[in-house]
N, CA, C and O atoms as CSV, one atom per row, in Angstrom:
chain,resi,resn,atom,element,x,y,z
A,1,MET,N,N,0.844,-1.159,0.000
A,1,MET,CA,C,0.000,0.000,0.000
A,1,MET,C,C,0.897,1.231,0.000
A,1,MET,O,O,1.833,1.315,0.795
A,2,PRO,N,N,0.614,2.207,-0.902
A,2,PRO,CA,C,1.462,3.399,-0.973
A,2,PRO,C,C,1.206,4.308,0.222
A,2,PRO,O,O,0.115,4.333,0.793
A,3,PHE,N,N,2.218,5.031,0.570
A,3,PHE,CA,C,2.159,5.943,1.708
A,3,PHE,C,C,1.703,7.313,1.214
A,3,PHE,O,O,2.359,7.910,0.360
A,4,ALA,N,N,0.572,7.826,1.748
A,4,ALA,CA,C,0.078,9.161,1.399
A,4,ALA,C,C,0.277,10.056,2.615
A,4,ALA,O,O,-0.122,9.713,3.728
A,5,ALA,N,N,0.879,11.174,2.393
A,5,ALA,CA,C,1.181,12.072,3.508
A,5,ALA,C,C,0.421,13.380,3.370
A,5,ALA,O,O,0.101,13.826,2.268
A,6,VAL,N,N,0.143,13.980,4.516
A,6,VAL,CA,C,-0.547,15.261,4.578
A,6,VAL,C,C,0.243,16.147,5.526
A,6,VAL,O,O,0.696,15.702,6.581
A,7,VAL,N,N,0.404,17.408,5.137
A,7,VAL,CA,C,1.061,18.357,6.026
A,7,VAL,C,C,-0.026,18.989,6.879
A,7,VAL,O,O,-0.963,19.598,6.362
A,8,CYS,N,N,0.106,18.841,8.166
A,8,CYS,CA,C,-0.854,19.428,9.089
A,8,CYS,C,C,-0.091,20.253,10.121
A,8,CYS,O,O,1.140,20.222,10.127
A,9,PRO,N,N,-0.772,20.982,10.983
A,9,PRO,CA,C,-0.068,21.851,11.925
A,9,PRO,C,C,0.970,21.144,12.795
A,9,PRO,O,O,1.939,21.767,13.232
A,10,ARG,N,N,0.779,19.869,13.047
A,10,ARG,CA,C,1.733,19.140,13.885
A,10,ARG,C,C,2.804,18.434,13.077
A,10,ARG,O,O,3.565,17.637,13.625
A,11,GLY,N,N,2.875,18.708,11.803
A,11,GLY,CA,C,3.916,18.089,10.980
A,11,GLY,C,C,3.339,17.130,9.970
A,11,GLY,O,O,2.135,17.130,9.714
A,12,LEU,N,N,4.200,16.313,9.396
A,12,LEU,CA,C,3.842,15.369,8.352
A,12,LEU,C,C,3.157,14.156,8.978
A,12,LEU,O,O,3.700,13.538,9.894
A,13,ARG,N,N,1.956,13.814,8.480
A,13,ARG,CA,C,1.236,12.648,8.998
A,13,ARG,C,C,0.695,11.860,7.823
A,13,ARG,O,O,0.419,12.422,6.763
A,14,ASP,N,N,0.545,10.567,8.009
A,14,ASP,CA,C,-0.031,9.793,6.909
A,14,ASP,C,C,-1.564,9.890,6.980
A,14,ASP,O,O,-2.131,10.023,8.065
A,15,VAL,N,N,-2.215,9.823,5.841
A,15,VAL,CA,C,-3.654,10.051,5.712
A,15,VAL,C,C,-4.448,9.018,6.496
A,15,VAL,O,O,-5.447,9.367,7.125
A,16,ASP,N,N,-4.033,7.759,6.475
A,16,ASP,CA,C,-4.777,6.714,7.177
A,16,ASP,C,C,-4.850,6.979,8.678
A,16,ASP,O,O,-5.917,6.838,9.276
A,17,SER,N,N,-3.761,7.353,9.276
A,17,SER,CA,C,-3.787,7.601,10.720
A,17,SER,C,C,-4.603,8.853,11.039
A,17,SER,O,O,-5.254,8.926,12.082
A,18,LEU,N,N,-4.566,9.824,10.149
A,18,LEU,CA,C,-5.352,11.038,10.355
A,18,LEU,C,C,-6.850,10.728,10.300
A,18,LEU,O,O,-7.626,11.235,11.110
A,19,LEU,N,N,-7.246,9.898,9.346
A,19,LEU,CA,C,-8.651,9.528,9.230
A,19,LEU,C,C,-9.101,8.669,10.402
A,19,LEU,O,O,-10.221,8.822,10.890
A,20,ARG,N,N,-8.243,7.772,10.856
A,20,ARG,CA,C,-8.586,6.925,12.000
A,20,ARG,C,C,-8.806,7.749,13.254
A,20,ARG,O,O,-9.774,7.519,13.979
A,21,THR,N,N,-7.945,8.689,13.519
A,21,THR,CA,C,-8.078,9.467,14.753
A,21,THR,C,C,-9.308,10.369,14.699
A,21,THR,O,O,-9.968,10.567,15.720
A,22,ARG,N,N,-9.622,10.908,13.550
A,22,ARG,CA,C,-10.807,11.760,13.444
A,22,ARG,C,C,-12.088,10.959,13.611
A,22,ARG,O,O,-13.031,11.430,14.247
A,23,SER,N,N,-12.138,9.765,13.055
A,23,SER,CA,C,-13.372,8.993,13.147
A,23,SER,C,C,-13.609,8.513,14.580
A,23,SER,O,O,-14.758,8.330,14.981
A,24,HIS,N,N,-12.558,8.310,15.348
A,24,HIS,CA,C,-12.736,7.847,16.720
A,24,HIS,C,C,-12.957,8.998,17.690
A,24,HIS,O,O,-13.541,8.798,18.755
A,25,SER,N,N,-12.505,10.187,17.347
A,25,SER,CA,C,-12.640,11.293,18.295
A,25,SER,C,C,-13.980,12.001,18.183
A,25,SER,O,O,-14.370,12.707,19.114
A,26,ALA,N,N,-14.696,11.840,17.086
A,26,ALA,CA,C,-15.980,12.514,16.929
A,26,ALA,C,C,-17.046,11.767,17.721
A,26,ALA,O,O,-17.186,10.554,17.565
A,27,PRO,N,N,-17.796,12.462,18.563
A,27,PRO,CA,C,-18.836,11.779,19.336
A,27,PRO,C,C,-19.995,11.366,18.448
A,27,PRO,O,O,-20.365,12.075,17.513
A,28,GLN,N,N,-20.543,10.247,18.745
A,28,GLN,CA,C,-21.702,9.763,18.013
A,28,GLN,C,C,-22.934,10.529,18.488
A,28,GLN,O,O,-22.961,11.036,19.610
A,29,ALA,N,N,-23.948,10.613,17.634
A,29,ALA,CA,C,-25.148,11.381,17.966
A,29,ALA,C,C,-25.827,10.842,19.221
A,29,ALA,O,O,-26.349,11.611,20.028
A,30,ALA,N,N,-25.820,9.532,19.384
A,30,ALA,CA,C,-26.472,8.942,20.549
A,30,ALA,C,C,-25.688,9.199,21.829
A,30,ALA,O,O,-26.263,9.182,22.917
A,31,ASP,N,N,-24.372,9.440,21.715
A,31,ASP,CA,C,-23.544,9.638,22.896
A,31,ASP,C,C,-23.518,11.089,23.373
A,31,ASP,O,O,-23.034,11.368,24.470
A,32,ARG,N,N,-24.029,12.007,22.569
A,32,ARG,CA,C,-23.987,13.415,22.966
A,32,ARG,C,C,-24.872,13.652,24.169
A,32,ARG,O,O,-26.003,13.169,24.237
A,33,ARG,N,N,-24.358,14.380,25.087
A,33,ARG,CA,C,-25.112,14.707,26.292
A,33,ARG,C,C,-25.429,16.200,26.263
A,33,ARG,O,O,-24.563,17.027,25.979
A,34,HIS,N,N,-26.653,16.519,26.554
A,34,HIS,CA,C,-27.066,17.914,26.602
A,34,HIS,C,C,-27.160,18.351,28.059
A,34,HIS,O,O,-27.729,17.664,28.908
A,35,ARG,N,N,-26.590,19.500,28.310
A,35,ARG,CA,C,-26.666,20.013,29.672
A,35,ARG,C,C,-28.068,20.524,29.949
A,35,ARG,O,O,-28.743,21.053,29.066
A,36,LEU,N,N,-28.484,20.356,31.178
A,36,LEU,CA,C,-29.740,20.958,31.587
A,36,LEU,C,C,-29.501,22.448,31.788
A,36,LEU,O,O,-28.424,22.843,32.234
A,37,PRO,N,N,-30.484,23.278,31.468
A,37,PRO,CA,C,-30.270,24.709,31.646
A,37,PRO,C,C,-30.089,25.064,33.118
A,37,PRO,O,O,-30.729,24.486,33.997
A,38,SER,N,N,-29.228,26.003,33.361
A,38,SER,CA,C,-28.982,26.407,34.733
A,38,SER,C,C,-30.159,27.234,35.241
A,38,SER,O,O,-31.042,27.629,34.479
A,39,HIS,N,N,-30.146,27.477,36.517
A,39,HIS,CA,C,-31.208,28.242,37.160
A,39,HIS,C,C,-31.276,29.657,36.583
A,39,HIS,O,O,-32.364,30.213,36.429
A,40,VAL,N,N,-30.136,30.230,36.269
A,40,VAL,CA,C,-30.080,31.582,35.711
A,40,VAL,C,C,-30.734,31.619,34.341
A,40,VAL,O,O,-31.482,32.547,34.033
A,41,VAL,N,N,-30.459,30.622,33.521
A,41,VAL,CA,C,-31.041,30.561,32.183
A,41,VAL,C,C,-32.550,30.354,32.274
A,41,VAL,O,O,-33.306,30.963,31.518
A,42,GLU,N,N,-32.986,29.504,33.188
A,42,GLU,CA,C,-34.421,29.266,33.358
A,42,GLU,C,C,-35.141,30.537,33.788
A,42,GLU,O,O,-36.247,30.812,33.322
A,43,GLU,N,N,-34.516,31.319,34.681
A,43,GLU,CA,C,-35.111,32.590,35.109
A,43,GLU,C,C,-35.219,33.557,33.935
A,43,GLU,O,O,-36.242,34.220,33.767
A,44,ARG,N,N,-34.160,33.640,33.120
A,44,ARG,CA,C,-34.172,34.550,31.980
A,44,ARG,C,C,-35.255,34.150,30.972
A,44,ARG,O,O,-35.944,35.015,30.432
A,45,ILE,N,N,-35.406,32.866,30.721
A,45,ILE,CA,C,-36.437,32.392,29.793
A,45,ILE,C,C,-37.824,32.717,30.333
A,45,ILE,O,O,-38.691,33.174,29.587
A,46,ALA,N,N,-38.038,32.484,31.624
A,46,ALA,CA,C,-39.336,32.789,32.239
A,46,ALA,C,C,-39.621,34.294,32.197
A,46,ALA,O,O,-40.758,34.700,31.954
A,47,ALA,N,N,-38.606,35.113,32.429
A,47,ALA,CA,C,-38.787,36.569,32.386
A,47,ALA,C,C,-39.116,37.032,30.968
A,47,ALA,O,O,-39.954,37.915,30.787
A,48,ARG,N,N,-38.477,36.456,29.981
A,48,ARG,CA,C,-38.773,36.824,28.586
A,48,ARG,C,C,-40.186,36.420,28.198
A,48,ARG,O,O,-40.881,37.167,27.511
A,49,ARG,N,N,-40.611,35.246,28.634
A,49,ARG,CA,C,-41.978,34.810,28.338
A,49,ARG,C,C,-42.998,35.727,28.997
A,49,ARG,O,O,-44.028,36.057,28.410
A,50,LEU,N,N,-42.698,36.130,30.214
A,50,LEU,CA,C,-43.606,36.981,30.972
A,50,LEU,C,C,-43.739,38.367,30.351
A,50,LEU,O,O,-44.812,38.969,30.404
A,51,THR,N,N,-42.672,38.870,29.770
A,51,THR,CA,C,-42.679,40.228,29.223
A,51,THR,C,C,-42.863,40.279,27.703
A,51,THR,O,O,-42.851,41.368,27.130
A,52,ALA,N,N,-43.030,39.164,27.053
A,52,ALA,CA,C,-43.078,39.142,25.585
A,52,ALA,C,C,-44.192,40.017,25.019
A,52,ALA,O,O,-43.951,40.800,24.099
A,53,ASP,N,N,-45.400,39.899,25.550
A,53,ASP,CA,C,-46.518,40.688,25.030
A,53,ASP,C,C,-46.317,42.174,25.290
A,53,ASP,O,O,-46.599,43.006,24.427
A,54,VAL,N,N,-45.833,42.503,26.469
A,54,VAL,CA,C,-45.594,43.904,26.819
A,54,VAL,C,C,-44.506,44.491,25.925
A,54,VAL,O,O,-44.617,45.632,25.477
A,55,GLN,N,N,-43.455,43.714,25.666
A,55,GLN,CA,C,-42.367,44.209,24.816
A,55,GLN,C,C,-42.860,44.509,23.405
A,55,GLN,O,O,-42.460,45.508,22.807
A,56,LYS,N,N,-43.724,43.655,22.875
A,56,LYS,CA,C,-44.278,43.898,21.538
A,56,LYS,C,C,-45.077,45.195,21.516
A,56,LYS,O,O,-44.925,46.010,20.607
A,57,GLN,N,N,-45.927,45.381,22.519
A,57,GLN,CA,C,-46.747,46.586,22.587
A,57,GLN,C,C,-45.904,47.837,22.809
A,57,GLN,O,O,-46.223,48.899,22.274
A,58,LEU,N,N,-44.846,47.726,23.580
A,58,LEU,CA,C,-43.980,48.883,23.829
A,58,LEU,C,C,-43.409,49.442,22.540
A,58,LEU,O,O,-43.338,50.659,22.367
A,59,GLY,N,N,-43.005,48.572,21.642
A,59,GLY,CA,C,-42.477,49.031,20.362
A,59,GLY,C,C,-43.511,49.817,19.573
A,59,GLY,O,O,-43.197,50.855,18.989
A,60,VAL,N,N,-44.739,49.326,19.555
A,60,VAL,CA,C,-45.820,50.003,18.837
A,60,VAL,C,C,-46.122,51.348,19.493
A,60,VAL,O,O,-46.276,52.360,18.810
A,61,TRP,N,N,-46.204,51.350,20.813
A,61,TRP,CA,C,-46.540,52.581,21.529
A,61,TRP,C,C,-45.441,53.632,21.414
A,61,TRP,O,O,-45.732,54.822,21.291
A,62,HIS,N,N,-44.196,53.207,21.452
A,62,HIS,CA,C,-43.091,54.158,21.304
A,62,HIS,C,C,-43.099,54.793,19.918
A,62,HIS,O,O,-42.841,55.990,19.786
A,63,SER,N,N,-43.390,54.017,18.895
A,63,SER,CA,C,-43.437,54.597,17.554
A,63,SER,C,C,-44.626,55.546,17.417
A,63,SER,O,O,-44.535,56.562,16.729
A,64,GLU,N,N,-45.738,55.217,18.069
A,64,GLU,CA,C,-46.894,56.110,18.042
A,64,GLU,C,C,-46.585,57.415,18.795
A,64,GLU,O,O,-46.996,58.493,18.364
A,65,LEU,N,N,-45.873,57.316,19.900
A,65,LEU,CA,C,-45.451,58.515,20.631
A,65,LEU,C,C,-44.547,59.386,19.770
A,65,LEU,O,O,-44.698,60.607,19.743
A,66,ALA,N,N,-43.615,58.766,19.072
A,66,ALA,CA,C,-42.709,59.522,18.193
A,66,ALA,C,C,-43.495,60.214,17.087
A,66,ALA,O,O,-43.191,61.353,16.731
A,67,ARG,N,N,-44.498,59.541,16.542
A,67,ARG,CA,C,-45.330,60.134,15.502
A,67,ARG,C,C,-46.097,61.341,16.046
A,67,ARG,O,O,-46.180,62.376,15.386
A,68,LEU,N,N,-46.658,61.204,17.252
A,68,LEU,CA,C,-47.377,62.319,17.873
A,68,LEU,C,C,-46.448,63.499,18.133
A,68,LEU,O,O,-46.809,64.645,17.866
A,69,ARG,N,N,-45.261,63.225,18.650
A,69,ARG,CA,C,-44.292,64.299,18.912
A,69,ARG,C,C,-43.896,65.026,17.625
A,69,ARG,O,O,-43.782,66.251,17.599
A,70,ALA,N,N,-43.690,64.257,16.574
A,70,ALA,CA,C,-43.309,64.866,15.296
A,70,ALA,C,C,-44.445,65.723,14.755
A,70,ALA,O,O,-44.201,66.796,14.204
A,71,SER,N,N,-45.668,65.268,14.904
A,71,SER,CA,C,-46.813,66.039,14.422
A,71,SER,C,C,-46.986,67.332,15.206
A,71,SER,O,O,-47.282,68.378,14.627
A,72,ILE,N,N,-46.803,67.264,16.507
A,72,ILE,CA,C,-46.901,68.474,17.327
A,72,ILE,C,C,-45.746,69.415,17.007
A,72,ILE,O,O,-45.930,70.631,16.952
A,73,GLY,N,N,-44.578,68.866,16.798
A,73,GLY,CA,C,-43.417,69.691,16.471
A,73,GLY,C,C,-43.551,70.368,15.119
A,73,GLY,O,O,-43.039,71.472,14.930
A,74,ALA,N,N,-44.229,69.729,14.176
A,74,ALA,CA,C,-44.408,70.305,12.839
A,74,ALA,C,C,-45.470,71.399,12.843
A,74,ALA,O,O,-45.508,72.227,11.933
A,75,ARG,N,N,-46.317,71.410,13.842
A,75,ARG,CA,C,-47.381,72.410,14.015
A,75,ARG,C,C,-48.329,72.484,12.815
A,75,ARG,O,O,-48.881,73.545,12.523
A,76,HIS,N,N,-48.511,71.391,12.142
A,76,HIS,CA,C,-49.428,71.400,11.017
A,76,HIS,C,C,-50.727,70.662,11.332
A,76,HIS,O,O,-51.626,70.585,10.494
A,77,ALA,N,N,-50.815,70.133,12.519
A,77,ALA,CA,C,-51.999,69.366,12.874
A,77,ALA,C,C,-52.711,70.050,14.041
A,77,ALA,O,O,-52.164,70.934,14.700
A,78,ASP,N,N,-53.916,69.621,14.267
A,78,ASP,CA,C,-54.716,70.152,15.364
A,78,ASP,C,C,-54.107,69.715,16.694
A,78,ASP,O,O,-54.002,68.521,16.973
A,79,GLY,N,N,-53.712,70.681,17.502
A,79,GLY,CA,C,-53.076,70.391,18.789
A,79,GLY,C,C,-53.986,69.657,19.745
A,79,GLY,O,O,-53.546,68.754,20.456
A,80,ARG,N,N,-55.269,70.043,19.771
A,80,ARG,CA,C,-56.204,69.388,20.696
A,80,ARG,C,C,-56.421,67.926,20.313
A,80,ARG,O,O,-56.505,67.055,21.178
A,81,GLY,N,N,-56.507,67.671,19.030
A,81,GLY,CA,C,-56.700,66.297,18.572
A,81,GLY,C,C,-55.504,65.419,18.906
A,81,GLY,O,O,-55.659,64.257,19.280
A,82,LEU,N,N,-54.308,65.986,18.768
A,82,LEU,CA,C,-53.098,65.229,19.102
A,82,LEU,C,C,-52.995,64.997,20.603
A,82,LEU,O,O,-52.575,63.928,21.044
A,83,ARG,N,N,-53.377,65.997,21.383
A,83,ARG,CA,C,-53.358,65.821,22.844
A,83,ARG,C,C,-54.369,64.756,23.266
A,83,ARG,O,O,-54.115,63.982,24.189
A,84,ALA,N,N,-55.509,64.722,22.591
A,84,ALA,CA,C,-56.513,63.694,22.894
A,84,ALA,C,C,-55.991,62.302,22.536
A,84,ALA,O,O,-56.220,61.339,23.268
A,85,LYS,N,N,-55.287,62.205,21.405
A,85,LYS,CA,C,-54.687,60.918,21.033
A,85,LYS,C,C,-53.649,60.485,22.060
A,85,LYS,O,O,-53.572,59.309,22.416
A,86,ALA,N,N,-52.846,61.443,22.536
A,86,ALA,CA,C,-51.836,61.128,23.552
A,86,ALA,C,C,-52.500,60.674,24.852
A,86,ALA,O,O,-52.019,59.749,25.507
A,87,ALA,N,N,-53.602,61.323,25.222
A,87,ALA,CA,C,-54.327,60.927,26.436
A,87,ALA,C,C,-54.925,59.532,26.290
A,87,ALA,O,O,-54.905,58.741,27.233
A,88,ALA,N,N,-55.457,59.233,25.108
A,88,ALA,CA,C,-56.029,57.902,24.872
A,88,ALA,C,C,-54.949,56.829,24.916
A,88,ALA,O,O,-55.148,55.753,25.480
A,89,LEU,N,N,-53.800,57.137,24.312
A,89,LEU,CA,C,-52.685,56.181,24.343
A,89,LEU,C,C,-52.167,56.005,25.769
A,89,LEU,O,O,-51.800,54.901,26.170
A,90,SER,N,N,-52.140,57.092,26.524
A,90,SER,CA,C,-51.710,57.009,27.924
A,90,SER,C,C,-52.647,56.108,28.727
A,90,SER,O,O,-52.199,55.352,29.589
A,91,ALA,N,N,-53.941,56.190,28.444
A,91,ALA,CA,C,-54.910,55.319,29.129
A,91,ALA,C,C,-54.666,53.854,28.790
A,91,ALA,O,O,-54.747,52.985,29.658
A,92,ARG,N,N,-54.365,53.585,27.511
A,92,ARG,CA,C,-54.064,52.197,27.122
A,92,ARG,C,C,-52.803,51.690,27.800
A,92,ARG,O,O,-52.754,50.543,28.245
A,93,VAL,N,N,-51.775,52.540,27.884
A,93,VAL,CA,C,-50.527,52.154,28.529
A,93,VAL,C,C,-50.768,51.910,30.017
A,93,VAL,O,O,-50.221,50.966,30.587
A,94,SER,N,N,-51.592,52.762,30.651
A,94,SER,CA,C,-51.914,52.570,32.069
A,94,SER,C,C,-52.629,51.250,32.307
A,94,SER,O,O,-52.342,50.547,33.276
A,95,ALA,N,N,-53.560,50.914,31.423
A,95,ALA,CA,C,-54.273,49.644,31.551
A,95,ALA,C,C,-53.318,48.463,31.381
A,95,ALA,O,O,-53.404,47.478,32.114
A,96,ALA,N,N,-52.421,48.565,30.421
A,96,ALA,CA,C,-51.443,47.489,30.207
A,96,ALA,C,C,-50.488,47.386,31.388
A,96,ALA,O,O,-50.098,46.287,31.782
A,97,GLU,N,N,-50.114,48.525,31.951
A,97,GLU,CA,C,-49.222,48.514,33.108
A,97,GLU,C,C,-49.892,47.853,34.304
A,97,GLU,O,O,-49.261,47.080,35.025
A,98,GLY,N,N,-51.175,48.158,34.516
A,98,GLY,CA,C,-51.923,47.519,35.600
A,98,GLY,C,C,-52.049,46.016,35.400
A,98,GLY,O,O,-51.885,45.242,36.343
A,99,ALA,N,N,-52.342,45.604,34.169
A,99,ALA,CA,C,-52.459,44.174,33.876
A,99,ALA,C,C,-51.117,43.470,34.036
A,99,ALA,O,O,-51.055,42.339,34.517
A,100,PHE,N,N,-50.039,44.147,33.629
A,100,PHE,CA,C,-48.699,43.569,33.759
A,100,PHE,C,C,-48.333,43.374,35.232
A,100,PHE,O,O,-47.813,42.327,35.619
A,101,LYS,N,N,-48.609,44.386,36.041
A,101,LYS,CA,C,-48.317,44.271,37.476
A,101,LYS,C,C,-49.163,43.200,38.138
A,101,LYS,O,O,-48.684,42.495,39.027
A,102,ALA,N,N,-50.417,43.067,37.718
A,102,ALA,CA,C,-51.282,42.008,38.261
A,102,ALA,C,C,-50.761,40.631,37.865
A,102,ALA,O,O,-50.788,39.698,38.668
A,103,THR,N,N,-50.287,40.504,36.630
A,103,THR,CA,C,-49.717,39.236,36.180
A,103,THR,C,C,-48.465,38.908,36.982
A,103,THR,O,O,-48.253,37.760,37.374
A,104,LEU,N,N,-47.642,39.914,37.222
A,104,LEU,CA,C,-46.436,39.688,38.030
A,104,LEU,C,C,-46.799,39.207,39.427
A,104,LEU,O,O,-46.185,38.282,39.958
A,105,LYS,N,N,-47.789,39.837,40.005
A,105,LYS,CA,C,-48.190,39.490,41.370
A,105,LYS,C,C,-48.780,38.081,41.441
A,105,LYS,O,O,-48.530,37.346,42.397
A,106,ASP,N,N,-49.563,37.708,40.427
A,106,ASP,CA,C,-50.256,36.418,40.447
A,106,ASP,C,C,-49.409,35.251,39.973
A,106,ASP,O,O,-49.467,34.168,40.556
A,107,GLN,N,N,-48.620,35.454,38.922
A,107,GLN,CA,C,-47.978,34.328,38.259
A,107,GLN,C,C,-46.477,34.216,38.472
A,107,GLN,O,O,-45.925,33.119,38.380
A,108,ALA,N,N,-45.817,35.310,38.749
A,108,ALA,CA,C,-44.354,35.274,38.773
A,108,ALA,C,C,-43.819,35.004,40.167
A,108,ALA,O,O,-44.322,35.523,41.164
A,109,ALA,N,N,-42.795,34.184,40.208
A,109,ALA,CA,C,-42.076,33.975,41.455
A,109,ALA,C,C,-41.269,35.232,41.764
A,109,ALA,O,O,-41.013,36.040,40.872
A,110,GLU,N,N,-40.878,35.395,42.994
A,110,GLU,CA,C,-40.177,36.612,43.422
A,110,GLU,C,C,-38.886,36.843,42.643
A,110,GLU,O,O,-38.599,37.975,42.256
A,111,ASP,N,N,-38.101,35.790,42.408
A,111,ASP,CA,C,-36.839,35.969,41.683
A,111,ASP,C,C,-37.067,36.356,40.231
A,111,ASP,O,O,-36.254,37.076,39.651
A,112,ILE,N,N,-38.159,35.891,39.633
A,112,ILE,CA,C,-38.462,36.272,38.250
A,112,ILE,C,C,-39.027,37.690,38.199
A,112,ILE,O,O,-38.713,38.451,37.284
A,113,ALA,N,N,-39.857,38.046,39.175
A,113,ALA,CA,C,-40.409,39.403,39.225
A,113,ALA,C,C,-39.315,40.446,39.431
A,113,ALA,O,O,-39.462,41.592,39.007
A,114,GLN,N,N,-38.231,40.060,40.072
A,114,GLN,CA,C,-37.117,40.982,40.302
A,114,GLN,C,C,-36.053,40.909,39.212
A,114,GLN,O,O,-35.037,41.599,39.299
A,115,HIS,N,N,-36.267,40.087,38.188
A,115,HIS,CA,C,-35.285,39.944,37.111
A,115,HIS,C,C,-35.170,41.260,36.349
A,115,HIS,O,O,-36.144,42.005,36.242
A,116,SER,N,N,-33.996,41.542,35.827
A,116,SER,CA,C,-33.756,42.817,35.139
A,116,SER,C,C,-34.623,42.989,33.903
A,116,SER,O,O,-35.000,44.114,33.577
A,117,ILE,N,N,-34.948,41.915,33.212
A,117,ILE,CA,C,-35.803,42.007,32.027
A,117,ILE,C,C,-37.196,42.492,32.428
A,117,ILE,O,O,-37.775,43.350,31.761
A,118,VAL,N,N,-37.725,41.948,33.508
A,118,VAL,CA,C,-39.048,42.338,33.993
A,118,VAL,C,C,-39.010,43.778,34.509
A,118,VAL,O,O,-39.913,44.565,34.226
A,119,GLN,N,N,-37.980,44.116,35.254
A,119,GLN,CA,C,-37.855,45.474,35.790
A,119,GLN,C,C,-37.698,46.500,34.668
A,119,GLN,O,O,-38.250,47.597,34.753
A,120,ASP,N,N,-36.952,46.155,33.625
A,120,ASP,CA,C,-36.784,47.061,32.483
A,120,ASP,C,C,-38.114,47.298,31.774
A,120,ASP,O,O,-38.407,48.422,31.367
A,121,ALA,N,N,-38.910,46.260,31.626
A,121,ALA,CA,C,-40.217,46.419,30.978
A,121,ALA,C,C,-41.123,47.311,31.825
A,121,ALA,O,O,-41.828,48.164,31.287
A,122,ALA,N,N,-41.109,47.122,33.135
A,122,ALA,CA,C,-41.923,47.951,34.021
A,122,ALA,C,C,-41.478,49.414,33.978
A,122,ALA,O,O,-42.311,50.319,33.940
A,123,ARG,N,N,-40.153,49.643,33.984
A,123,ARG,CA,C,-39.635,51.014,33.897
A,123,ARG,C,C,-39.986,51.652,32.560
A,123,ARG,O,O,-40.303,52.840,32.499
A,124,SER,N,N,-39.931,50.874,31.502
A,124,SER,CA,C,-40.259,51.392,30.184
A,124,SER,C,C,-41.734,51.781,30.095
A,124,SER,O,O,-42.066,52.813,29.512
A,125,LEU,N,N,-42.614,50.972,30.661
A,125,LEU,CA,C,-44.035,51.318,30.706
A,125,LEU,C,C,-44.255,52.607,31.486
A,125,LEU,O,O,-45.009,53.480,31.057
A,126,ASP,N,N,-43.599,52.721,32.625
A,126,ASP,CA,C,-43.727,53.909,33.462
A,126,ASP,C,C,-43.214,55.154,32.738
A,126,ASP,O,O,-43.859,56.202,32.762
A,127,SER,N,N,-42.063,55.034,32.100
A,127,SER,CA,C,-41.479,56.149,31.368
A,127,SER,C,C,-42.372,56.569,30.206
A,127,SER,O,O,-42.570,57.762,29.976
A,128,LEU,N,N,-42.905,55.607,29.482
A,128,LEU,CA,C,-43.784,55.898,28.357
A,128,LEU,C,C,-45.036,56.618,28.832
A,128,LEU,O,O,-45.492,57.566,28.193
A,129,LYS,N,N,-45.593,56.170,29.951
A,129,LYS,CA,C,-46.787,56.810,30.488
A,129,LYS,C,C,-46.495,58.253,30.890
A,129,LYS,O,O,-47.311,59.137,30.629
A,130,LEU,N,N,-45.362,58.505,31.511
A,130,LEU,CA,C,-45.003,59.869,31.884
A,130,LEU,C,C,-44.850,60.768,30.659
A,130,LEU,O,O,-45.319,61.906,30.663
A,131,LEU,N,N,-44.203,60.270,29.623
A,131,LEU,CA,C,-44.028,61.051,28.399
A,131,LEU,C,C,-45.367,61.347,27.732
A,131,LEU,O,O,-45.585,62.454,27.241
A,132,LEU,N,N,-46.266,60.359,27.713
A,132,LEU,CA,C,-47.578,60.567,27.114
A,132,LEU,C,C,-48.414,61.560,27.920
A,132,LEU,O,O,-49.118,62.394,27.350
A,133,ASP,N,N,-48.334,61.466,29.237
A,133,ASP,CA,C,-49.067,62.415,30.080
A,133,ASP,C,C,-48.552,63.832,29.882
A,133,ASP,O,O,-49.325,64.789,29.841
A,134,GLU,N,N,-47.239,63.951,29.760
A,134,GLU,CA,C,-46.645,65.256,29.501
A,134,GLU,C,C,-47.107,65.812,28.151
A,134,GLU,O,O,-47.422,66.996,28.034
A,135,LEU,N,N,-47.144,64.965,27.159
A,135,LEU,CA,C,-47.578,65.370,25.824
A,135,LEU,C,C,-49.057,65.743,25.822
A,135,LEU,O,O,-49.458,66.693,25.150
A,136,ALA,N,N,-49.865,65.000,26.569
A,136,ALA,CA,C,-51.302,65.271,26.614
A,136,ALA,C,C,-51.614,66.579,27.333
A,136,ALA,O,O,-52.627,67.216,27.046
A,137,SER,N,N,-50.758,66.981,28.258
A,137,SER,CA,C,-51.025,68.204,29.026
A,137,SER,C,C,-50.323,69.440,28.438
A,137,SER,O,O,-50.402,70.521,29.022
A,138,MET,N,N,-49.647,69.299,27.309
A,138,MET,CA,C,-48.970,70.442,26.688
A,138,MET,C,C,-49.997,71.465,26.206
A,138,MET,O,O,-51.109,71.125,25.802
A,139,ARG,N,N,-49.586,72.714,26.265
A,139,ARG,CA,C,-50.465,73.800,25.777
A,139,ARG,C,C,-49.957,74.328,24.480
A,139,ARG,O,O,-50.553,75.241,23.909
């Protein structure tokens, strides 16, 4: 049998030995072990699930707030109508904030309720409501 050589990082090796070592070192699909998720990962997944609906709505509400601000800044629209829209949006955000807090109280464990993802969503709702209230009360 002829000798076939390959240059690899560790020097000159014959192809047969290279193929043998690779086929034995690769784990078989049945032998692969999957780690169970750690407690930290489980908390993060639970926090994301808990805030998923609120996060989706926050994006929509923030873009609507930006649209209202731009319209008021352009001064081409009726100010009272825009303030009424801001007040209506603020009411929707308040209702969502109340429902979110009730869900946290009823369904979330203390460590998940205190998770940064959940706290960030709550702060974002609060901040959005303050901005909308400010916009609704502008003269």
